[in-house]
N, C-alpha and C positions, 0 to 999 in steps of 0.2 A: 504494500499500500504506499502511495506517496503521500509525504506530509506536506499539507497545504502551505505551510510556511516557506517551503523550499521551491515551489513551482514558479514559473515564468510562463506567461502567455506567448506562445510563438506565432500563432495564426487564428483568425476570427473567419469561420465558415459562413458561407450564404445560404447552405441547403444541406439536406442530409445526405445527399449522394457525395458532396465534396467532403463532408465530413467522414463518410464511410471511405472514401478511397484514401485519404490521409491517414487515418486510424489503421487501415489494412498495411500501408507501408511503413508506418512506424512499428507496428508489431512484427513484419517481416524483418526489420532491422534491430529488434530486440530493444526498442527505446520505450520506456515506461512512460505513460501519459494519462491525462485526466481530461474527460470532456466536460464543460460546464454549458448547460443549455442557457440560452439566452432569450429563449421563447416561453411566453406564459401560456400555458395549455388551456387555461380558464378563458383567455381571449383569442385562441387558435392563432397565435403568432401575429396579431393585428398591429401590436406596439412594438415589435422587435426591430423596425427600421431596416429589414431585409437581411438582418444578421441571424443566424441561426445558433452557433455555439461558438465557445471558445476552447482552443486546444491548448493545454498546459503541460510542460515537462519539467523534469528536475533542472537545476541550474546547471550541472555539469554536461546535460545533454543538449542544451540550446542549440549550439552550433551543428550538431549533426542533424536535429530535428528540422532545423530551417533548411539546410541543405536538401534534406529529403521532401519537405514540403515544397520547396521550390521546383524540385523535378515533377512531382505529381501535379501541382497547380499548372505547371508550363505544359504538360501532356494534355491535360483536360482543355486549356485554351487553344493548343493546337488542333484538337480534335474537333471543338467547336467551329474554328475558323474553316476547317476542311468541310464540314456539314454545310457552313453557310454558302461557301464558294461552288457547291455542286447544284 
Protein backbone atom coordinates (compact mmCIF):
# COMPACT_ATOMS: atom_id res chain seq x y z
CA UNK A 1 0.00 0.00 0.00
CA UNK A 2 1.23 3.47 -0.84
CA UNK A 3 1.40 6.07 1.93
CA UNK A 4 -0.54 9.16 0.80
CA UNK A 5 2.09 11.50 2.23
CA UNK A 6 4.73 10.19 -0.17
CA UNK A 7 2.75 10.34 -3.40
CA UNK A 8 3.05 12.82 -6.22
CA UNK A 9 0.44 13.47 -8.90
CA UNK A 10 2.02 12.62 -12.24
CA UNK A 11 -0.99 12.88 -14.53
CA UNK A 12 -4.65 13.90 -14.60
CA UNK A 13 -6.78 11.78 -16.92
CA UNK A 14 -9.74 12.97 -18.94
CA UNK A 15 -11.59 9.64 -19.22
CA UNK A 16 -11.71 6.02 -18.04
CA UNK A 17 -10.02 4.65 -21.16
CA UNK A 18 -7.00 6.91 -20.72
CA UNK A 19 -6.85 5.98 -17.03
CA UNK A 20 -6.98 2.27 -17.88
CA UNK A 21 -4.24 2.51 -20.50
CA UNK A 22 -1.93 4.38 -18.13
CA UNK A 23 -2.59 2.04 -15.20
CA UNK A 24 -1.94 -0.99 -17.39
CA UNK A 25 1.41 0.43 -18.53
CA UNK A 26 2.44 1.35 -14.98
CA UNK A 27 1.55 -2.14 -13.75
CA UNK A 28 3.57 -3.72 -16.58
CA UNK A 29 6.57 -1.65 -15.45
CA UNK A 30 5.98 -2.61 -11.78
CA UNK A 31 5.37 1.01 -10.77
CA UNK A 32 3.04 1.32 -7.76
CA UNK A 33 0.33 3.93 -8.19
CA UNK A 34 -2.90 5.28 -6.73
CA UNK A 35 -5.90 6.51 -8.71
CA UNK A 36 -7.96 9.31 -7.20
CA UNK A 37 -11.31 9.93 -8.86
CA UNK A 38 -12.22 13.52 -9.62
CA UNK A 39 -15.79 12.71 -10.57
CA UNK A 40 -18.63 12.99 -8.12
CA UNK A 41 -20.84 9.97 -8.75
CA UNK A 42 -23.84 11.76 -7.26
CA UNK A 43 -23.69 14.30 -10.09
CA UNK A 44 -22.59 11.85 -12.82
CA UNK A 45 -19.40 13.84 -13.50
CA UNK A 46 -21.22 17.11 -14.27
CA UNK A 47 -18.83 19.24 -12.21
CA UNK A 48 -15.54 17.52 -13.02
CA UNK A 49 -14.57 19.99 -15.74
CA UNK A 50 -13.67 17.18 -18.14
CA UNK A 51 -11.20 15.66 -15.67
CA UNK A 52 -11.62 12.04 -14.70
CA UNK A 53 -8.91 11.07 -12.20
CA UNK A 54 -5.44 11.75 -10.83
CA UNK A 55 -2.65 9.20 -11.10
CA UNK A 56 -0.24 9.38 -8.16
CA UNK A 57 3.02 7.50 -7.62
CA UNK A 58 5.72 7.36 -4.97
CA UNK A 59 8.28 10.17 -5.09
CA UNK A 60 11.07 7.84 -6.21
CA UNK A 61 8.97 6.62 -9.17
CA UNK A 62 7.96 10.01 -10.56
CA UNK A 63 10.49 10.18 -13.40
CA UNK A 64 9.86 6.62 -14.57
CA UNK A 65 6.08 7.05 -14.35
CA UNK A 66 6.14 10.29 -16.35
CA UNK A 67 8.21 8.64 -19.09
CA UNK A 68 5.75 5.74 -19.28
CA UNK A 69 2.74 8.05 -19.31
CA UNK A 70 4.29 10.20 -22.03
CA UNK A 71 4.62 7.11 -24.23
CA UNK A 72 1.06 5.96 -23.52
CA UNK A 73 -0.50 9.37 -24.09
CA UNK A 74 1.61 9.93 -27.22
CA UNK A 75 0.48 6.61 -28.68
CA UNK A 76 -3.13 7.44 -27.91
CA UNK A 77 -2.89 10.87 -29.55
CA UNK A 78 -1.23 9.51 -32.68
CA UNK A 79 -3.94 6.83 -32.90
CA UNK A 80 -6.63 9.54 -32.65
CA UNK A 81 -4.94 11.61 -35.36
CA UNK A 82 -4.76 8.54 -37.62
CA UNK A 83 -8.52 7.96 -37.19
CA UNK A 84 -9.31 11.60 -37.99
CA UNK A 85 -7.26 11.59 -41.18
CA UNK A 86 -9.04 8.47 -42.51
